[in-house]
C-alpha positions in Angstrom: 10.7 -6.8 43.1 12.2 -8.6 40.0 13.0 -6.2 37.1 11.2 -7.0 33.8 13.3 -8.8 31.3 12.8 -6.1 28.6 14.2 -3.4 30.9 17.2 -5.6 31.8 17.8 -6.2 28.1 17.7 -2.5 27.1 19.9 -1.5 30.0 22.4 -4.2 29.0 22.4 -2.9 25.4 23.1 0.6 26.6 26.1 -0.5 28.7 27.4 -2.6 25.8 27.1 0.3 23.4 28.8 2.7 25.8 31.6 0.2 26.4 32.2 -0.3 22.6 32.4 3.4 22.0 34.8 4.0 24.8 37.0 1.1 23.6 37.2 2.4 20.0 38.0 5.9 21.3 40.9 4.4 23.4 42.2 2.5 20.4 42.2 5.6 18.3 44.1 7.5 21.0 46.7 4.7 21.2 47.2 4.8 17.4 47.3 8.6 17.3 44.2 8.8 15.1 41.9 11.7 16.0 38.2 10.8 15.9 37.3 13.8 13.7 39.9 13.2 11.0 37.5 11.2 8.8 35.1 13.0 6.5 31.6 11.8 7.1 29.0 13.0 4.6 25.7 14.4 5.8 22.9 15.9 3.8 20.6 18.9 4.0 18.0 19.5 1.3 19.6 22.8 0.4 22.8 21.0 -0.5 21.1 19.3 -3.4 18.6 22.0 -4.2 21.4 24.6 -4.8 23.0 22.3 -7.4 19.7 21.4 -9.0 19.0 25.0 -9.7 20.0 25.7 -13.3 20.4 22.1 -14.5 18.5 21.0 -17.6 14.9 19.8 -16.9 14.2 16.2 -17.8 11.9 16.0 -20.8 9.4 13.8 -18.9 9.0 16.6 -16.3 8.7 19.6 -18.6 5.7 21.8 -17.6 5.5 20.2 -14.1 6.2 21.3 -10.5 7.2 19.1 -7.5 7.0 20.2 -3.9 9.1 19.0 -0.9 8.9 19.7 2.8 11.0 18.6 5.8 9.8 18.6 9.4 11.5 21.2 11.5 12.3 23.4 8.5 10.2 26.6 8.2 10.1 26.5 4.4 9.4 24.1 1.6 10.9 23.8 -1.8 9.3 24.2 -5.2 11.1 22.2 -8.0 9.9 24.1 -11.1 10.3 22.3 -14.5 8.2 24.6 -16.5 11.2 25.8 -18.5 14.2 24.1 -20.1 16.2 24.7 -16.9 15.3 23.7 -13.3 14.3 26.6 -11.1 14.2 26.1 -7.3 11.9 28.3 -5.3 10.7 28.3 -1.7 7.5 28.8 0.2 7.0 29.5 3.9 5.7 26.7 6.2 3.9 27.8 9.4 5.7 26.9 12.6 2.7 24.9 13.8 3.0 22.7 10.7 6.8 22.6 10.5 7.1 21.4 14.1 4.1 19.1 14.2 4.7 15.5 15.1 2.0 14.4 12.7 2.6 14.4 8.9 0.6 17.1 7.1 -1.7 16.0 4.3 -0.1 18.3 1.7 1.4 21.8 1.2 0.1 24.5 3.6 -3.5 25.6 3.0 -2.2 29.2 2.8 -1.0 28.4 -0.7 -4.1 27.1 -2.5 -2.2 27.4 -5.9 0.2 24.7 -4.8 -2.6 22.2 -4.1 -2.6 19.2 -6.4 1.1 19.2 -7.3 3.1 16.1 -6.4 4.3 16.7 -2.8 6.7 14.8 -0.6 7.3 15.2 3.2 10.2 14.0 5.4 9.7 13.7 9.1 12.9 15.6 10.0 16.4 16.4 8.7 17.7 13.2 10.3 15.3 11.1 8.2 16.2 13.0 5.0 19.9 12.5 5.7 19.5 8.8 6.4 17.6 8.3 3.1 20.2 10.2 1.1 23.0 8.2 2.7 21.2 4.9 1.9 20.8 4.0 5.6 17.0 4.1 5.3 15.0 2.9 2.4 12.1 5.1 1.2 9.6 2.2 1.6 10.7 1.5 5.2 10.4 5.2 5.9 7.0 5.3 4.4 5.5 2.4 6.3 6.9 3.8 9.6 5.5 7.2 8.9 8.8 9.0 8.4 7.9 10.2 4.9 4.5 11.0 3.3 3.3 12.0 -0.1 0.3 13.3 -2.0 -0.6 13.8 -5.6 0.8 11.8 -8.6 3.8 9.7 -7.7 5.1 9.0 -11.2 7.0 12.4 -11.7 9.3 11.5 -8.8 10.6 8.6 -10.8 11.8 10.9 -13.6 13.8 13.2 -11.3 16.2 10.4 -10.3 18.9 11.0 -12.9 19.1 14.8 -12.4 18.9 14.4 -8.6 21.9 12.1 -8.7 23.8 14.5 -10.9 23.2 17.4 -8.5 24.2 15.1 -5.6 27.5 14.2 -7.1 28.3 17.9 -7.6 27.3 18.7 -4.1 29.3 15.9 -2.6 32.4 17.0 -4.5 32.1 20.5 -3.2 31.6 19.2 0.4 34.7 17.1 0.2 36.7 20.0 -1.2 35.5 22.4 1.5 36.3 19.8 4.2 39.9 19.4 2.9 40.2 23.2 3.0 38.9 23.2 6.6 35.9 25.3 5.6 33.4 22.8 7.1 33.4 20.2 9.9 33.4 16.5 9.4 29.6 16.1 9.6 28.1 13.5 11.9 30.6 12.4 14.6 31.5 8.8 15.0 29.9 8.6 18.4 26.6 10.0 17.0 26.8 7.6 14.1 27.3 4.5 16.3 24.5 5.6 18.6 22.2 5.8 15.6 23.2 2.4 14.3 22.8 0.8 17.8 19.4 2.4 18.3 17.0 -0.3 19.2 13.5 0.6 18.0 10.5 -1.7 17.6 9.4 -0.4 14.2 6.3 -2.7 14.1 5.2 -1.2 17.5 5.7 2.3 16.0 3.5 1.4 13.0 0.8 0.1 15.2 0.9 3.2 17.4 0.7 5.4 14.3 -2.2 3.7 12.4 -4.2 2.1 15.3 -6.0 4.2 17.9 -4.7 4.0 21.4 -8.2 3.0 22.6 -10.3 0.8 20.3 -13.6 2.7 19.7 -16.5 0.5 20.5 -19.4 3.0 20.5 -21.2 3.0 17.1 -22.6 6.4 18.0 -19.2 8.0 17.5 -17.5 9.0 14.3 -14.3 7.3 15.6 -16.0 3.9 15.5 -17.0 4.3 11.9 -13.7 5.7 10.8 -11.8 2.9 12.5 -13.7 0.2 10.6 -14.6 2.0 7.4 -11.9 4.7 7.3 -10.2 3.5 4.2 -11.5 2.5 0.8 -9.8 -0.9 1.2 -11.8 -1.5 4.4 -15.1 -0.5 2.9 -14.4 -2.8 -0.1 -13.6 -5.8 2.1 -16.8 -5.3 4.2 -18.8 -5.1 0.9 -17.1 -8.4 -0.1 -18.2 -9.9 3.2 -21.8 -8.9 2.5 -21.5 -10.4 -1.0 -20.0 -13.6 0.4 -22.7 -14.1 3.0 -25.5 -13.8 0.4 -23.5 -15.9 -2.1 -23.7 -18.7 0.6 -27.4 -18.1 1.0 -28.0 -18.1 -2.8 -25.9 -21.2 -3.4 -27.8 -23.1 -0.6 -31.1 -21.9 -1.9 -30.3 -23.3 -5.4 -29.0 -26.5 -3.9 -32.1 -27.1 -1.7 -34.4 -26.4 -4.7 -32.5 -29.0 -6.7 -32.6 -31.6 -3.9 -36.3 -31.0 -3.4 -36.9 -32.1 -7.0 -35.7 -35.6 -6.0 -39.0 -36.3 -4.3 -41.0 -35.7 -7.5 -38.7 -36.2 -10.4 -35.3 -37.6 -11.3 -32.5 -35.1 -10.9 -29.3 -34.8 -12.9 -26.3 -36.0 -10.7 -23.9 -33.8 -12.6 -26.0 -30.7 -12.0 -26.4 -31.6 -8.3 -22.6 -32.1 -8.0 -22.1 -28.7 -9.5 -24.5 -27.1 -7.0 -22.8 -28.9 -4.1 -19.4 -27.7 -5.3 -20.7 -24.1 -5.6 -22.1 -24.3 -2.0 -18.7 -25.4 -0.7 -17.0 -22.7 -2.8 -19.2 -20.0 -1.3 -18.3 -21.1 2.2 -14.6 -21.0 1.5 -15.0 -17.6 -0.1 -16.7 -16.4 3.1 -13.8 -17.6 5.3 -11.3 -16.0 3.0 -13.1 -12.7 3.1 -13.1 -12.7 6.9 -9.3 -13.0 6.8 -9.2 -10.4 4.1 -10.9 -7.9 6.4 -8.4 -8.6 9.1 -5.5 -7.8 6.8 -7.1 -4.6 5.4 -6.8 -2.5 8.5 -4.2 0.2 8.0 -1.8 -1.1 10.7 -1.9 -4.6 9.2 -1.3 -3.4 5.7 1.7 -1.3 6.7 3.2 -4.0 8.9 2.9 -6.4 5.9 4.7 -3.9 3.6 7.3 -3.3 6.3 8.0 -7.1 6.7 8.2 -7.5 2.9 10.8 -4.8 2.5 12.9 -5.9 5.5 12.8 -9.7 5.2 15.0 -11.2 2.5 13.1 -13.7 0.4 16.3 -15.7 -0.1 16.3 -16.5 3.6 12.7 -17.9 3.6 11.7 -21.5 3.3 9.9 -22.6 0.1 6.6 -22.6 2.0 7.1 -19.1 3.4 8.3 -17.7 0.1 5.4 -18.9 -2.1 2.6 -19.5 0.3 2.8 -17.7 3.7 5.2 -14.8 3.3 2.5 -12.1 3.9 -1.2 -11.7 4.6 -2.0 -10.8 1.0 -0.5 -14.0 -0.3 -2.3 -16.1 2.3 -5.7 -14.5 1.4 -5.1 -15.0 -2.3 -4.3 -18.6 -1.8 -7.5 -18.9 0.3 -9.5 -17.5 -2.6 -7.7 -19.7 -5.1 -8.3 -22.8 -3.0 -12.0 -21.9 -2.6 -12.2 -21.9 -6.4 -9.9 -24.7 -7.4 -10.5 -27.5 -4.8 -14.3 -27.8 -5.2 -14.0 -27.6 -9.0 -11.3 -30.3 -9.2 -13.3 -32.6 -6.9 -16.5 -31.9 -8.9 -14.6 -32.7 -12.2 -13.2 -36.0 -10.8 -16.7 -37.0 -9.7 -18.2 -36.2 -13.1 -15.4 -37.9 -15.0 -14.8 -41.1 -13.0 -18.2 -41.8 -11.4 -20.7 -40.3 -13.9 -18.7 -40.6 -17.1 -19.6 -37.1 -18.0 -16.3 -36.1 -19.5 -17.8 -33.1 -21.3 -19.1 -31.6 -18.1 -15.8 -32.4 -16.3 -13.8 -30.7 -19.1 -16.1 -27.6 -19.0 -15.6 -27.3 -15.3 -11.8 -27.6 -15.6 -11.8 -24.9 -18.3 -13.8 -22.6 -16.0 -11.2 -23.3 -13.3 -8.3 -22.5 -15.6 -9.9 -19.3 -16.7 -10.5 -18.3 -13.1 -7.0 -19.1 -12.1 -5.6 -17.0 -15.0 -7.8 -14.1 -13.8 -6.4 -14.3 -10.3 -2.8 -14.8 -11.5 -1.8 -11.1 -11.5 -2.9 -10.8 -7.9 -1.1 -14.0 -7.1 2.2 -12.9 -8.8 2.1 -9.4 -7.2 1.7 -11.0 -3.7 5.0 -13.0 -3.8 7.6 -11.2 -1.6 10.1 -11.1 -4.5 7.6 -9.3 -6.7 6.4 -6.9 -4.0 10.0 -5.7 -3.6 10.6 -5.1 -7.3 11.0 -1.6 -8.7 11.9 -0.1 -5.3 8.7 -1.4 -3.7 6.3 -0.5 -6.4 5.7 -4.1 -7.4 6.3 -6.4 -10.3 5.3 -5.5 -13.9 5.0 -8.9 -15.6 1.5 -8.3 -16.9 2.3 -5.0 -18.3 5.7 -6.0 -19.8 4.6 -9.3 -21.4 0.9 -8.8 -22.2 -0.4 -5.2 -22.1 2.6 -3.4 -23.7 2.9 -5.8 -26.7 -0.9 -5.8 -27.3 -1.1 -2.0 -27.2 2.1 -1.3 -29.0 3.8 0.3 -26.0 7.2 -1.2 -26.4 8.3 0.6 -29.6 11.7 2.2 -30.1 11.3 6.0 -29.7 14.7 6.9 -31.2 13.5 7.0 -34.8 10.2 8.7 -34.1 9.4 12.3 -35.0 9.1 14.7 -32.1 5.3 15.0 -32.2 4.9 11.2 -32.6 7.3 10.6 -29.7 5.4 13.0 -27.4 2.1 11.3 -28.2 3.6 7.9 -27.7 5.1 8.9 -24.4 1.8 10.2 -23.2 0.2 6.9 -24.1 2.8 4.9 -22.3 2.4 7.2 -19.3 -1.3 6.7 -19.2 -1.3 2.9 -19.4 1.6 2.7 -17.0 -0.3 4.7 -14.5 -3.4 2.5 -14.7 -1.9 -0.9 -15.5 1.8 -0.5 -14.7 2.1 -3.2 -12.0 0.5 -6.6 -11.5 -1.6 -5.6 -8.5 -3.3 -2.8 -10.4 -3.8 -5.1 -13.4 -5.5 -7.7 -11.1 -7.6 -5.0 -9.6 -8.9 -3.9 -13.0 -9.8 -7.5 -13.8 -11.6 -7.9 -10.5 -13.5 -4.6 -11.2 -14.6 -5.8 -14.6 -15.8 -9.1 -13.0 -17.7 -7.1 -10.4 -19.5 -5.1 -13.0 -20.2 -8.3 -15.0 -21.8 -9.8 -11.8 -23.5 -6.7 -10.6 -25.5 -5.6 -13.6 -27.2 -9.0 -14.3 -28.0 -9.3 -10.5 -29.6 -5.9 -10.6 -31.7 -6.7 -13.7 -32.8 -10.0 -12.1 -33.9 -8.2 -8.9 -35.7 -5.4 -10.7 -37.7 -7.9 -12.8 -38.3 -10.3 -9.8 -38.3 -8.1 -6.7 -40.1 -10.6 -4.4 -38.3 -13.8 -5.5 -35.9 -15.0 -2.7 -33.3 -16.1 -5.2 -33.4 -12.7 -6.9 -33.0 -10.9 -3.6 -30.0 -13.1 -2.7 -28.5 -12.6 -6.1 -28.8 -8.8 -5.8 -27.2 -8.7 -2.4 -24.4 -11.0 -3.6 -23.8 -9.3 -6.9 -24.1 -5.5 -6.2 -21.8 -5.4 -3.1 -19.3 -7.4 -5.0 -19.6 -4.9 -7.9 -19.2 -1.8 -5.7 -16.5 -3.4 -3.6 -14.4 -4.3 -6.7 -14.7 -0.7 -8.0 -13.7 0.7 -4.6 -10.9 -1.9 -4.3 -9.6 -0.7 -7.7 -9.5 2.9 -6.4 -7.7 1.8 -3.3 -5.0 0.0 -5.2 -3.6 3.2 -6.7 -0.5 4.2 -4.7 -1.7 7.7 -4.0 -4.9 6.3 -2.5 -3.2 3.8 -0.1 -4.9 4.0 3.3 -7.2 6.8 2.1 -10.9 7.2 1.9 -13.4 8.9 -0.4 -15.8 9.0 2.6 -13.5 10.5 5.2 -11.0 13.3 4.8 -7.7 13.9 6.6 -9.4 16.9 8.4 -11.5 14.4 10.2 -8.6 13.2 12.3 -8.9 15.8 15.1 -12.7 15.2 15.4 -12.1 11.5 15.4 -9.6 11.7 18.3 -12.0 13.9 20.1 -14.8 11.4 19.7 -12.6 8.6 21.0 -12.0 10.6 24.1 -15.6 11.5 24.4 -16.7 7.8 24.0 -14.3 6.9 26.7 -15.5 9.6 29.1 -19.1 8.9 28.4 -18.9 5.2 29.2 -20.1 6.1 32.6 -23.1 8.0 31.4 -24.9 9.5 28.4 -23.2 10.4 25.1 -23.1 14.1 24.3 -24.7 14.8 21.0 -22.3 17.7 20.2 -19.3 15.3 20.5 -20.8 12.6 18.3 -21.1 13.7 14.7 -23.3 10.9 13.7 -26.0 11.9 16.2 -25.7 15.7 15.6 
């Protein structure tokens, strides 16, 4: 039987790696250079924590506490900034949690007083070491499930300077101890080369982590509902789909009513052209929303982020960089096209065939306003912008519009202490809610949703049996609710999370998947299907 190509390839890589290691070892022996003579730095959390203890607390972190855990370690660390100097304390982590393959959702439940503090988790000591050595980016580690976090993320940005200070001190001590012979060289060269040569399909790992092994098809199981509605982003996109379907229905209803007038009275060609353009727009929006649902599943989102962080935009073609670099960018262009193309064609028809230059100008103004509203989303979806600020995204809207308008770019050096504290709190508040272009776009979309939802609700309440009112309600309200839910999902701490499902549901979800598979030959057990119980 012929051996699969993938197995041959992996076997060839192992032989090649072994040969290169042996060759380098022989070269070192010939030149009289022992393989352990070179100091190779490796990091353990205690190395930096020991040096952090007693350093001055950053002013931005005064009164706060941060938590950190590492898989395989039976304790976590409390970084206490409640006083002028940093205090490092520890808390016990149960062995079942410390050695679990799956990331916990936060600090151990045995410490309820720690719940709510900013918390970070590393999969194991090797992951922590690679990140500290710069061999693994935090964003790549996040999308591959090697780090996790909960609580507010902003405080971690303020620890950077004091963390680096402690790291420099720790490295100097390590080098001094190595020269004295008190410690070994760290990671051996062979182990280092084996790590670098390790061939892992990260995208396959992401899919395995965020997508169930067996796709749940039984709507009687909780697994089915969590698969398709298990994140706020997914629920929002399905609400958008409902809105788009009824937007198509509403636009066609209005168009048919207008065309029906032609049999009894003269119709306005400009108005008819406008209704035809709206009908085409609604169909394009529907197609774009179907694609938006596809990209909103957790594995698709995380693969998109992984590709953004690992593919250099400078190596992309013009089309890739500005049109097709990621699923988010493609979907935004679909929505923009759905809005721009029919409006431009409608304006051309009004201007050159009907001579209605006022109507054409009004339509073009509407198109420009809509384009400006979508612009923060568009900017934030470019690969260059998604990579900015260590993967947190671009901040053009905040820097050039929000900060100047709200007076958030003042010089704090000449401020009084009380005024400075108030100013910094204002900056922190607005940065949290409008600090990147994606969030700014989400807030715009939420306001648009509310503006569409309230009138549609009033129209339906006052005309409950009118077909157009029913269509308007089912178009406006899902869009309103979806936009609000989308805004909630855009906050970093809410990524791939849900207000309807909790992390504690995972075990029951896995159980229901197995039950659905087992029961495919017979009846479903009510006890194993939460939605039927």
